[in-house]
C-alpha positions in Angstrom: -9.3 -4.0 25.0 -10.3 -2.2 28.2 -13.9 -1.1 28.4 -12.8 2.5 29.0 -10.8 2.5 25.7 -13.9 1.2 23.8 -15.9 3.9 25.4 -13.4 6.6 24.3 -13.5 5.4 20.7 -17.3 5.3 20.7 -17.8 8.7 22.4 -15.4 10.3 19.9 -16.5 8.5 16.7 -17.6 11.6 14.8 -14.3 13.4 15.4 -12.4 10.2 14.5 -14.5 9.8 11.3 -13.7 13.3 10.2 -10.0 13.4 11.0 -8.6 9.8 10.9 -6.3 9.2 7.9 -7.6 5.6 7.7 -5.4 4.4 4.8 -2.1 5.2 6.6 -3.4 4.3 10.0 -4.2 0.8 8.8 -0.6 0.5 7.5 0.8 1.3 10.9 -1.6 -1.2 12.6 -0.7 -3.9 10.0 3.0 -3.3 10.6 2.4 -3.5 14.4 0.6 -6.9 14.0 -2.8 -5.5 15.1 -4.3 -6.0 11.7 -4.0 -9.1 9.5 -4.1 -9.1 5.7 -7.8 -10.0 5.8 -8.7 -7.3 8.3 -6.8 -4.7 6.3 -8.7 -5.8 3.1 -12.0 -5.7 5.0 -11.4 -2.0 5.8 -10.2 -1.0 2.4 -13.2 -2.7 0.7 -15.5 -0.2 2.4 -16.9 2.3 -0.1 -16.6 5.5 1.8 -14.5 7.1 4.6 -17.3 6.8 7.1 -17.6 3.0 6.5 -13.8 2.6 6.6 -13.5 4.4 9.9 -16.5 2.5 11.4 -14.9 -0.8 10.3 -11.5 0.2 11.6 -12.8 1.2 15.0 -14.9 -1.9 15.2 -11.9 -4.1 14.5 -9.6 -2.2 16.9 -12.2 -2.7 19.7 -11.9 -6.5 19.2 -8.1 -6.8 18.7 -6.9 -7.0 22.3 -5.3 -4.7 24.8 -2.5 -3.4 22.6 -4.7 -2.3 19.8 -5.8 1.0 21.4 -2.2 2.0 22.2 -1.0 1.1 18.7 -3.9 3.2 17.3 -2.9 6.2 19.4 0.8 5.7 18.4 -0.2 5.6 14.7 -2.2 8.8 15.1 0.8 10.5 16.7 3.1 9.3 14.0 0.8 10.8 11.4 0.7 14.2 13.1 -2.7 13.7 14.7 -1.6 14.0 18.4 -4.4 16.4 19.1 -6.9 13.6 18.4 -5.3 11.5 21.1 -6.2 14.1 23.7 -9.9 13.8 22.6 -10.1 10.0 22.8 -8.1 9.5 25.9 -9.0 10.6 29.4 -6.7 11.4 32.3 -7.4 8.9 35.1 -6.6 10.5 38.5 -7.5 7.5 40.5 -6.2 5.2 43.2 -5.6 1.7 41.7 -5.4 -1.7 43.2 -4.3 -5.1 42.0 -7.0 -7.8 41.8 -5.9 -10.7 44.1 -4.6 -13.8 42.2 -4.4 -11.7 39.0 -2.0 -9.4 37.2 -4.8 -7.0 36.5 -4.7 -3.5 38.0 -8.0 -1.6 38.1 -9.1 1.8 39.2 -11.0 2.2 42.4 -13.9 4.7 42.9 -11.5 7.1 44.6 -10.6 9.7 42.1 -11.9 11.1 38.8 -11.4 10.7 35.1 -11.0 13.9 33.2 -10.7 14.8 29.6 -7.4 16.6 28.8 -9.2 19.9 28.2 -10.8 19.6 31.7 -7.4 18.7 33.1 -5.8 21.7 31.5 -8.6 23.9 32.9 -8.1 22.4 36.4 -4.3 22.9 36.2 -5.0 26.6 35.4 -6.7 27.0 38.7 -3.8 25.8 40.8 -2.2 29.3 41.2 -5.5 30.9 42.1 -6.2 28.1 44.7 -2.8 28.6 46.2 -3.5 32.3 46.6 -6.7 31.6 48.4 -5.4 28.7 50.5 -1.7 29.5 51.4 -1.3 26.1 53.0 -1.2 24.7 49.4 1.7 26.8 48.4 4.4 24.1 48.8 2.2 21.2 47.7 2.6 19.6 44.3 -0.4 17.7 43.1 0.5 14.0 42.9 -0.2 13.9 39.1 2.4 16.6 38.6 5.0 15.0 40.8 8.0 13.1 39.5 7.0 9.9 41.3 3.6 9.9 39.5 5.0 10.6 36.1 7.5 7.8 36.6 4.7 5.4 37.6 2.7 6.4 34.5 5.7 5.8 32.2 6.2 2.4 33.8 2.5 1.6 33.5 2.5 2.5 29.8 5.6 0.4 29.1 4.6 -2.6 31.1 0.8 -2.7 30.7 0.8 -6.5 30.3 3.0 -7.1 33.4 2.1 -4.6 36.1 4.9 -3.3 38.1 5.1 -2.3 41.7 4.3 1.3 42.7 0.5 0.9 42.6 -1.7 0.5 45.6 -2.5 -3.1 46.5 -5.5 -3.0 48.8 -6.7 -6.1 50.6 
């Protein structure tokens, strides 16, 4: 699992503890192959919801790169899409491919925003365009079709990065 995903889970533990339907989430993760029979039993043997959530998050953090995405998918399938916005951040960054590797990493150029901060920023675009008329015909990259397509490709092919990302030397 990526360090940033581990950080998202840790930073939002209290909210996850309060709102995660652990019993059904573990069924989704089991079905997806993220959890084994033994791991599922380890979670269910916990005596209270706090301990179950803590055990679930601890296991997810150790189960590889797909575990976070499967966890988010399970939350969405259980009607908890609003929680995904709390645990994920929007990464508006330039990316580059590590030489001799398939790994694509963010550079320091750009920012990471929570979804609520992104929504607040989007709300200022009209005001900024009124103050700076030169921005009138400019569409921020993240809102452009090319960017949205790249993000879909990135989500679908996380394990085999596609072209369309910056490859700096």
